[in-house]
DRENZA-802581 format. One line per field, with one value per residue: residue number from 1; x, z, y of N, C-alpha, C in turn. Coordinates in Angstrom, 2 decimals. Layout:
REM residues N
pos: [NUM|...]
neast: [X|...]
nup: [Z|...]
nnorth: [Y|...]
caeast: [X|...]
caup: [Z|...]
canorth: [Y|...]
ceast: [X|...]
cup: [Z|...]
cnorth: [Y|...]
REM end
This chain:
REM residues 145
pos: [1|2|3|4|5|6|7|8|9|10|11|12|13|14|15|16|17|18|19|20|21|22|23|24|25|26|27|28|29|30|31|32|33|34|35|36|37|38|39|40|41|42|43|44|45|46|47|48|49|50|51|52|53|54|55|56|57|58|59|60|61|62|63|64|65|66|67|68|69|70|71|72|73|74|75|76|77|78|79|80|81|82|83|84|85|86|87|88|89|90|91|92|93|94|95|96|97|98|99|100|101|102|103|104|105|106|107|108|109|110|111|112|113|114|115|116|117|118|119|120|121|122|123|124|125|126|127|128|129|130|131|132|133|134|135|136|137|138|139|140|141|142|143|144|145]
neast: [151.43|148.96|147.38|148.56|147.77|144.99|144.84|145.86|144.02|141.82|142.81|143.03|140.47|139.36|140.92|140.10|137.50|137.71|138.88|136.73|134.89|133.62|134.04|131.96|131.29|129.11|128.44|128.75|126.56|124.36|124.76|124.14|121.59|120.34|121.05|119.46|116.93|116.87|116.97|114.68|112.75|113.43|112.52|109.83|109.74|111.04|109.34|106.50|103.11|100.49|97.80|94.76|95.13|93.87|92.73|94.64|95.59|97.25|98.21|100.04|101.19|102.25|101.71|100.92|99.19|97.16|95.62|92.78|92.03|89.44|88.46|85.80|82.90|80.87|78.34|78.56|79.74|82.37|85.64|88.15|89.94|92.29|93.37|94.06|96.72|99.85|101.74|104.44|104.31|103.53|100.80|100.40|99.95|96.64|94.41|91.47|88.21|87.35|85.66|83.49|85.05|85.28|87.37|88.08|89.26|89.80|90.31|90.78|90.80|90.16|89.20|90.24|89.17|87.53|88.24|87.00|87.45|86.61|86.85|86.83|87.90|89.94|91.03|94.50|95.17|96.61|96.72|98.17|97.59|98.48|98.90|99.74|102.01|100.46|98.37|96.46|95.13|97.26|97.19|96.44|96.21|94.85|97.00|98.05|99.22]
nup: [38.42|39.68|37.53|36.42|38.32|37.90|35.25|35.38|37.01|35.25|33.12|34.31|34.68|32.07|31.12|32.73|32.04|29.26|29.37|30.68|28.78|25.92|22.64|20.33|17.39|14.79|13.31|15.06|16.62|14.92|14.20|16.74|17.10|14.83|15.64|17.87|16.83|15.13|16.91|18.27|16.46|15.37|16.99|16.41|13.63|13.29|14.49|13.51|14.66|14.69|12.22|10.98|10.41|9.69|12.09|13.08|13.07|13.97|14.15|16.20|16.28|18.86|19.77|19.84|18.02|14.92|14.19|13.46|12.70|12.82|11.93|12.72|12.44|15.00|14.22|12.91|10.29|8.52|8.41|7.91|7.55|8.78|7.80|9.01|10.48|11.11|13.90|15.20|13.33|12.03|11.11|8.62|9.25|9.45|8.20|9.04|9.25|11.76|14.96|16.85|17.19|16.80|17.70|16.73|17.64|16.40|17.04|15.78|17.26|19.44|22.78|23.12|23.67|21.71|21.35|21.97|21.78|22.24|21.12|21.08|18.36|17.45|15.08|14.48|16.06|17.17|17.38|18.71|18.68|20.44|20.49|23.08|24.47|25.72|24.02|24.15|24.01|24.95|27.57|26.15|25.04|22.74|21.38|20.99|18.10]
nnorth: [24.20|23.76|23.37|21.01|19.18|19.09|18.29|15.63|14.21|14.65|13.20|10.58|10.06|9.99|7.78|5.54|5.50|4.75|2.19|0.75|0.67|-1.21|-2.38|-3.52|-5.26|-4.56|-6.76|-8.88|-8.57|-8.87|-11.45|-12.74|-11.98|-13.32|-15.90|-16.28|-16.13|-18.24|-20.32|-19.98|-20.54|-23.10|-25.57|-25.61|-26.07|-28.40|-30.30|-30.00|-29.24|-31.49|-31.57|-31.88|-34.67|-37.86|-40.35|-43.28|-46.74|-49.79|-53.27|-55.46|-58.68|-60.59|-63.03|-66.53|-67.56|-67.13|-64.01|-61.87|-58.62|-56.17|-53.05|-51.08|-48.85|-47.46|-47.95|-50.23|-50.47|-51.84|-50.64|-51.44|-54.46|-56.66|-59.51|-62.55|-62.44|-63.39|-64.80|-62.79|-60.77|-57.46|-55.19|-52.59|-49.02|-48.17|-45.96|-44.01|-42.52|-39.99|-40.55|-42.86|-45.80|-49.23|-51.76|-54.86|-58.00|-61.05|-64.45|-67.45|-69.77|-72.53|-72.10|-69.61|-66.31|-63.89|-60.46|-57.12|-53.68|-50.30|-46.97|-43.36|-41.89|-39.18|-36.63|-36.75|-38.90|-41.99|-45.40|-48.25|-51.48|-54.52|-57.84|-59.94|-62.33|-64.10|-64.25|-62.43|-59.01|-56.37|-53.88|-50.91|-47.49|-45.16|-42.61|-39.20|-37.66]
caeast: [151.25|147.67|146.87|149.03|147.01|143.75|144.94|146.23|142.76|141.13|143.36|142.74|139.01|139.24|141.53|139.27|136.39|138.21|138.98|135.52|134.00|134.01|133.46|131.46|131.06|127.74|128.28|128.55|125.18|123.53|124.89|123.51|120.16|119.92|121.01|118.40|115.59|116.81|116.67|113.18|111.89|113.84|111.81|108.51|109.89|111.39|108.12|105.21|102.04|99.52|96.69|93.99|95.51|92.84|93.16|95.19|95.79|97.88|98.10|101.25|100.94|103.44|101.16|101.30|98.09|96.91|94.62|92.28|91.70|88.51|88.06|84.53|82.35|79.81|77.19|78.84|80.35|83.66|86.47|89.51|90.25|93.60|93.07|95.08|97.93|100.65|102.55|105.63|104.07|102.70|100.15|100.68|98.98|95.43|93.79|90.02|87.60|87.31|84.37|83.49|85.49|85.40|88.55|87.65|90.38|89.29|91.28|90.16|91.41|89.34|89.73|90.75|88.01|87.78|88.27|86.61|87.64|85.97|87.51|86.51|89.14|89.87|92.19|95.85|95.48|97.10|96.41|98.87|97.08|99.39|98.51|100.87|102.52|99.43|97.44|95.32|95.52|97.90|96.61|96.94|95.14|95.22|97.88|98.04|100.59]
caup: [39.34|39.99|36.39|36.18|39.09|37.33|34.02|35.86|37.35|34.02|32.36|34.91|34.41|30.63|30.85|33.33|31.14|28.08|29.79|31.03|27.53|25.17|21.36|19.63|15.88|14.31|12.72|16.11|17.13|13.89|14.40|17.92|16.87|13.92|16.30|18.76|16.08|14.52|18.02|18.60|15.33|15.04|17.41|15.73|12.28|13.24|14.81|13.33|15.17|13.90|11.87|9.90|10.01|10.05|12.94|12.57|13.98|13.55|15.24|16.16|17.00|19.50|20.36|19.21|17.08|13.94|14.53|12.49|13.21|12.06|12.44|12.30|13.09|16.02|13.40|12.30|9.01|8.51|7.63|7.45|7.91|8.65|7.82|9.30|10.79|11.70|14.93|14.84|12.24|12.26|9.97|8.47|9.78|8.70|8.37|8.99|9.70|13.18|15.45|17.84|16.44|17.43|17.26|17.14|17.38|16.44|17.10|15.35|18.04|20.54|24.22|23.34|23.43|20.77|22.16|21.45|22.50|21.60|21.57|20.30|17.73|16.75|14.18|15.01|17.08|16.81|18.26|18.39|19.37|20.55|21.00|23.89|24.34|26.27|22.95|24.52|23.94|26.19|27.86|25.51|24.74|21.66|21.67|20.19|17.26]
canorth: [22.94|23.40|22.81|19.71|18.17|18.98|17.50|14.42|13.81|14.54|12.11|9.31|9.82|9.57|6.43|4.55|5.40|4.01|0.78|0.17|0.57|-2.24|-2.09|-4.66|-4.96|-4.74|-8.22|-9.95|-8.37|-9.35|-12.98|-13.12|-11.97|-14.37|-17.24|-16.34|-16.22|-19.65|-21.22|-19.84|-21.18|-24.44|-26.63|-25.85|-26.51|-29.80|-31.09|-29.26|-29.71|-32.25|-30.77|-32.51|-36.04|-38.79|-41.24|-44.43|-47.92|-50.91|-54.24|-56.15|-60.01|-61.19|-64.09|-67.78|-67.80|-66.16|-63.10|-61.03|-57.37|-55.41|-51.84|-50.73|-47.72|-47.65|-48.37|-51.62|-50.43|-52.27|-49.59|-52.10|-55.73|-57.26|-60.95|-63.80|-61.87|-64.44|-64.49|-62.02|-59.75|-56.34|-54.67|-51.24|-48.29|-48.05|-44.66|-44.02|-41.26|-39.84|-40.95|-43.98|-46.75|-50.48|-52.51|-56.35|-58.93|-62.32|-65.52|-68.67|-70.92|-72.97|-71.73|-68.15|-65.49|-62.67|-59.12|-55.88|-52.38|-49.08|-45.63|-42.18|-41.42|-37.94|-36.45|-36.89|-39.87|-43.14|-46.60|-49.37|-52.70|-55.55|-59.26|-60.27|-63.79|-64.88|-64.27|-61.36|-57.61|-55.60|-52.53|-49.68|-46.60|-44.23|-41.50|-37.99|-37.48]
ceast: [149.76|147.05|147.31|148.19|145.53|143.73|145.22|144.83|141.90|141.47|143.03|141.23|138.66|139.76|140.71|137.98|136.58|138.29|137.84|134.78|134.48|133.37|133.19|131.05|129.65|127.45|128.02|127.06|124.21|123.58|124.08|122.00|119.59|119.99|119.84|117.01|115.68|116.46|115.15|112.31|112.15|112.95|110.39|108.64|110.27|110.21|106.82|104.09|101.12|98.31|95.98|94.36|94.49|93.58|93.68|95.43|96.55|97.88|99.60|100.92|102.18|102.95|101.61|100.22|97.79|95.68|94.10|91.69|90.60|88.23|86.70|83.97|81.35|78.58|77.34|79.40|81.83|84.58|87.71|89.39|91.67|93.41|94.25|96.52|98.78|101.43|103.96|105.44|103.21|102.03|100.85|99.76|97.78|94.61|92.23|89.55|87.40|85.88|84.62|83.98|85.73|86.54|88.27|88.79|89.81|90.53|90.56|90.70|90.54|89.98|90.30|89.58|88.48|87.68|87.85|86.88|87.06|86.62|86.98|87.64|89.01|90.93|93.44|95.93|95.87|97.02|97.23|98.40|98.37|98.84|99.88|101.15|101.49|98.21|96.19|96.00|96.24|97.10|97.16|95.80|95.61|95.95|97.68|99.27|101.15]
cup: [39.44|38.71|36.03|37.05|38.41|36.07|34.31|36.30|36.24|33.29|32.93|34.77|33.00|30.59|31.48|32.47|29.84|28.29|30.14|29.84|26.58|23.71|20.69|18.14|15.77|13.86|13.88|16.62|16.28|14.02|15.71|17.71|16.00|14.73|17.35|18.10|15.54|15.65|18.37|17.69|15.23|15.67|16.80|14.38|12.18|13.58|14.76|14.00|14.18|13.55|10.77|9.50|10.55|11.26|12.27|13.65|13.25|14.56|15.07|16.95|17.47|20.22|19.60|18.22|16.06|14.42|13.37|13.21|12.30|12.89|11.98|13.07|14.16|15.43|12.75|10.90|9.28|7.77|7.24|8.21|7.72|8.91|8.18|9.53|11.67|12.93|14.57|13.85|12.86|10.96|9.76|9.14|8.82|9.03|8.19|9.54|11.26|13.64|16.43|16.84|17.28|16.85|17.73|16.64|17.47|16.33|16.90|16.11|19.24|21.82|24.40|22.86|22.58|21.73|21.24|22.28|21.49|21.98|20.63|19.68|17.08|15.86|15.05|16.09|16.40|17.72|17.75|19.30|19.40|21.14|21.70|23.72|24.85|25.19|23.17|24.37|25.20|26.40|27.16|25.17|23.47|22.19|20.71|19.39|17.60]
cnorth: [22.62|22.89|21.37|18.76|17.94|18.13|16.01|13.59|13.57|13.27|10.69|9.02|9.27|8.12|5.35|4.33|4.56|2.55|0.02|0.02|-0.65|-2.03|-3.38|-4.25|-5.24|-6.24|-9.14|-9.68|-8.91|-10.99|-13.47|-13.15|-13.06|-15.73|-17.43|-16.64|-17.62|-20.57|-21.11|-20.46|-22.70|-25.67|-26.73|-26.40|-27.94|-30.84|-30.26|-29.97|-30.49|-31.41|-31.49|-33.81|-36.86|-39.71|-42.43|-45.53|-48.94|-51.99|-55.12|-57.66|-60.74|-62.43|-65.40|-68.27|-66.76|-65.32|-62.26|-59.64|-56.65|-54.19|-51.41|-49.48|-48.21|-48.35|-49.74|-51.60|-50.70|-51.24|-50.55|-53.42|-56.24|-58.86|-61.92|-63.33|-62.83|-63.90|-63.83|-61.12|-58.50|-55.77|-53.22|-50.43|-48.05|-46.69|-44.72|-42.79|-41.15|-40.30|-42.12|-45.17|-48.10|-51.30|-54.03|-57.17|-60.27|-63.35|-66.93|-69.83|-71.16|-72.52|-70.23|-67.28|-64.25|-61.44|-57.92|-54.64|-51.21|-47.76|-44.61|-41.73|-40.16|-37.67|-36.27|-37.69|-41.17|-44.24|-47.75|-50.56|-53.74|-56.78|-59.64|-61.83|-64.57|-64.82|-63.23|-60.00|-57.10|-54.33|-51.50|-48.79|-45.76|-43.11|-40.43|-38.03|-36.24]
REM end
């Protein structure tokens, strides 16, 4: 009888230990590891950081008059010209070397003043100029890509 009580207690301990343990396959563990690695890498591969891309700019004319955009260096060297951009149109992006850049918007209409803005443009920067319905530039600044 003494032995039966000992074996019963021992059996109870073994049974509770068996029920508390779980068996996981190696495949499940490998799947979890690969899933974690993919999720850690995925955001960077979808949106790689910008590197070595020249600055760019474009203009959108939402006004009622034709405008001309000149992009020039601080020394006055004209890099790009968008001639006679009609209302409702946008130029394509124009790329240029980094540095101090002057954006000159000319309006060949009496009563409207021309506008100039200057920014230091670095690599991986983009500038969207917009002529608003009042025929003047909206407040905008260059953004990083």
